[in-house]
N, C-alpha and C positions, 0 to 999 in steps of 0.2 A: 661678386666678381663676374665679369663677362667671360665666358669660356669660348674657346675657339671651336668652331664646328668640326666634327670628326667624321671623315669619310673612310670607308674601306673600299679599295679599288681592286677588282679582279680583272686583270688585263693581260693580253698577250704582249710579250716583250721579246726583242731579239736575243739570241738567234732562234729561228732564221729571220732574215730581214725581208719584210714585205710591207706593203702600204699600210695595212692595219696596225702592224707593230710600231711603225714609225709614228703614225697618228696617235697611238696610245702614249708614246713617250711625250709627245707634245701636249696631249691632254693632261698628263700627270704634272708636267711643268706648270701648266696654267692653274691647275687645282692647288698645287703645293704653294703657289704664290699667295694664296688667301686662306687655305684650310689646312687642318692637320689631316694627313692622308696616310693610312696604313696600306701598303702595297702588298698584294698577294699575286705574284707573277704567275701567269699561265704559260708554263714552258713544258709542253708535252712532246715536242719533237725538235731535234736540232737541224732538220733539213726541210727544204720546200717539198721534196719528193715524198716525204712521209706524211704531209698534211692530208687529212681526210681518211687516213688509214687507221683502223682500230686494232689494238693489241692489248695483251694483259698488262704490259708496262704502262700504257696510257690509262688504263682503268685504275690501276693502283695509284698512279700519280693524281688522277682526278679525285679519288677517295681521300688521299692525304691532304689535298688542297681543301676539300670540304671540311675535314676535321680542323684545319687551321682557321677556316672561316667561322665555324661554330665557336672555336676558342675565342676569336676576336669579338664575336657578337656577345657572348656571355661574360667576357672579362671586361670589355671596354664600352659596351652598349653604344656603338657608333650611331651617328645621326642618319646616315644614308649609305646605300651600296651603289657604287658606280661600276658597271660591268660592260666590257666589250662582248656583246652577245653574239655567239656564232649563229648564223641564220638557218643552218640545215644540218642534217645528218646526226650522227651520234654526239657530236660536239654541242649541237643545239639542246639535246635532251640533258646533257651534263650541265650546261649553263643554266637551263631552265630550272633544274634541281637546285642550283645555288640560289637563284632568285626566289624560288618557293621557300627555301629554308630561311632566307632573310625576312621574307614577308610574314612567315609564321611567327617570327620574333618581333613583329611590329615595325620593321625597318623599311622605309620607302626605298625604291630602286630607280636608278636612271640606267636604262639599257641602251647602249650606243651601238647602232648597227653600221657595219662597214661592208655589208654584202647583201645578197638577195636570196630568197628562197624560204622565208620565214613560215609561209603557210603551205608548203608543199605537202599535200596529203591530208586526209581528214583527221588522223590522230595528232599530227603535228599542229595543225590549225587549232584543234581543241585545246591542246596543252598550252600553246602560245596565248590563247585567250584566257586560260585559267591563271597563268602566272603573271601575265602583263596587264590584266584588268586593273585600271585605275593608276597604273605606274607611268612614269615618264619614259617615252621612247624617242631617241634622238636619231634623226635621219640626215644624211648629207645633202639631200635635195628634194624638192617637191615631186620629182618624177618617181620617187620611191614610196609615195603615200599608199599605193596599192599593197605594199608589203604588210601594212598594219591595218588595212581596211577591216572594219568589223571587230577589232580586238578590244574596243572600249578602253583605249589607253590615251594618255595625254601626249599628242604628237608635237614634237619640236624639230625645227630645221636648223642644222648647224653644218655649213659647208666645211670640207676639209681645208687645210691650210698648208702653205709653204713657208719656209723660214726666210728671214731677211737676206740670208746669204745666197738664196736661190735666185734672187733678182739680178739679172745681168743688164748691161747697158742697152738702151733702146736703139742703138746705132749699128745693129748687125748689117753687114753689106748684103745687097741683093744677090740672088743666085746668078752665077755667071755661066752662060751657055758654052763658053770656050773651054771649060774644064768639066771633068766628070762630076755628077751629082754625088754629094755625100749624104747617104741615107742611113738612118739609125732606127733599129728596133731595140728598145730598152725595156725589158720585162723579164721576169723569171721564165724559164723555158717550159711553158705550159702550152700544149697543142692548141687549146681553144683561145689562147691569146692572139692567134692569127699568124703563127710562124709559117705554116704551109701557104697561106694566102700571100704573105710577103715574098716568099721564094718564087711562087708562081707568077706574081706580078712583075718581079724583076726579070724573070725569064722572058716575059713579054717585052719588057724594055730592051733587053738584049736583041730580040728579034727585030725590033724597030730601030736598031743601031743607035740607041741612046746610051751614052757612057755613064757609068755610075760605080761607086764603091759603097758597099753595104756592110755595116757593122751590127752584129748581134751582141748584146750585152745583158747578162743576167745569170742567176744561179740555175743549176739543173732542177727541173721539175719532173713532169712525166716524160719529158724528152731529155735524154742524156747528151753530153757533149759529143760522144761518138755518133749518136743518132742524128744530131744536128749536122755534123760534118758529112755524114752519109747523104742526107737530104740535099745538102749544098752540092756535093760531088755528083749525085745522080741528076741534078738539074743542070750540070755543066757550068756552075757558077763559082768554081773554086778560085779563079783569078780575080773575081769581083767581090768576094765575101770573106769576112774574117770574124771569128768569135773572140770577143774580148774577155769573157768570163764575168763573174760578179763584180759590180762596181758600187762604190759609195763615195761620199764626200767629194774631194777634189777631183778624183778620177771620173766620177759621174759628171761633174760640172764641165770638165774638159771635153768629154764626149758631146755634151749638149752644145758647147761652144763651137765645136768643129763641124757639126752636122749642118746640112741645109734643110732637112725635113725629118720630122719624127713620124714614123709609120706605126699605127696602132689599130689594126683592123680586127679588134677583139670580138669574139662571140662567146666569151666566157660567161656562163650562166650566173655566176656569183658576182659579176661586176657591178659595182655601185658608183664610186667616184674615184677612178684610178689616179693615184698621186702622181704618176709619171707624166700624165698629160698636164697637170697643173704646174709641175716643175718645168716642163718644156715651155709653157706659156710664160712663166716668170723669166725664163732664160731667153725670151724673145725668139724662140725657135718655132717656125711654122709647123702646124700639126695637121696630119691627115688621119682621121680615126673613124671608127664606126660609132653609131649613136646609141651605144649600150649604156645602161644605167642612167646617170644624169648627164652624160656627155652631150646628148642632143640639145640640152638647154645651155651648155657652156660653149661648145664649138658650133657656132652658127655658120652654116655653109656660105662661103663667100664674104663673111664679115670677120670672124675670129679664127677661121681655119677652113678645112675642107672635110666634108662628111663623105665616107665611102660605105657602100653596102658590105656587111660582113660576109665573109666566105665568097667574095666575088673579085678575083684577081684582075679581071679586065677593067672593072670600075676603079680599083686602086691604081692600076697602071695609068689609066686616063687622068686621074686626079694628080698623080705625080707629074705627068707631062704638062697638065694645065698649070701647075705651080711653077714649073721650069719656064714655060713659055710666057708667063705673065709675072716677071720678077717684081715689078713695082707694086702690083696688087698683092702679091704674096707678102712683101715687106709690110704693107699697110695692114694686112690681116694680123700679122704677128704682133705688130705694135698695139693694135686694138685688143688682142688677146692678153698682152702683158698689162695693159691698163685695166682690163677687166679683172685680172688676177690681183693686181694691187688693190683694187676697190673692194673685192669680195672675199679674197682667199689669203689674206695676211694673217700672220700668227697672232698679232695683237688683237685683231678683231675676233679671231677664234677664241682666244682666252677670255676676253671680256664676255662674250655671249655664253660660253660654257659656265662661267661662274654665276651668271644671271640664272641659267637653267637650274643649277644646284640650289640657289636661293629660292627660286619659285617652287621647286619640288618640295623643299622643306616647309615653305609657308602654307602649301595646300595640303600637306600630309598631317594626319592626326598627331598630336603631341605624344611622345613616348618617353618615359622616365629614362634618364641616362644613369650611369653607374653611381652618380652622386645624388640621385633621387630627384633631380630637377627635370621639369618638362623640357623637351627638345626646343620648343619655341622660346624658352626663356634663356637659352644659352647660345643664341645666334649673335655673331658679331655684326657691326654696322655694315651696310652694303659697301662693296669695294669699288664699284664703278658708278659714275654718275649716269 
């Protein structure tokens, strides 16, 4: 009897809500369509603000998760481990320990990276090479290949995706100079995402007598709601700015539909392929962003959006004015971005490629007896996609 391939998935899931957690949900949906998947959720903190901080509670949660993983490995003998690998800090060492444990049991691993910093420091680089040698590492874009350079792993490219519901009509009206610009900053409130740059750039717009309304939307991070309001007040922008709070689903879609421009001047060192930019592209919303992570390959200046220098409010202000003063070109860029998103960042394409990556990983990995004593290569189902 042909048995269904069994994967164990160690993934971050909401809460809190952030791009990697959303992509993990989509990855699980794609994998469960073809494989048997045992999900071990990585829920170490309920808030964005607590991400990256270490405490005794997180350590104990990590140990409990490791015990669960060992239990699944020796009880069910899964065919592979799929893990959303943290790229830096204490979380990287924790996740690397999970990968090492699976490898010692003879289980091949697919490590999916949604951030940068994998080789920060000599010790981390050494450990990354040790645990990822010969394993499959999934990157969202070619621009991140340096993250795994020299690690002797099997590098695969799988761009992030948006859902079918994220795609809006391609007939968004052009920016109208007779009314204030509707500007949107949609991200968790993390300083290096460019909040100060946005505030400084819009202060410049006000000095140039350009009317605008600016909406901030996202959960608290290292910037609290009170701190954001203080920054807005200190810049004299209280009449032009408002904070919407965290948004998901229909509320997020409404903000994207109402805006004229998405502003994303991130300098976040962990940035890989921010989902919010893809969602704006799908919503036919023009984007102005910095070229962090893979964005320089996706947002091509003057073609699919505008690129601004990170931490440069004058450049961001100039790019906003350029978009306003050239409405037809801005519409054309947004449509091109939407078409690019449809071609390369759809959920169906994402799922098909991910399932192929799992199949390839299993085909090149040594056969390992499963709990019934059969070699792993003998219990693979037929390929799911042509």
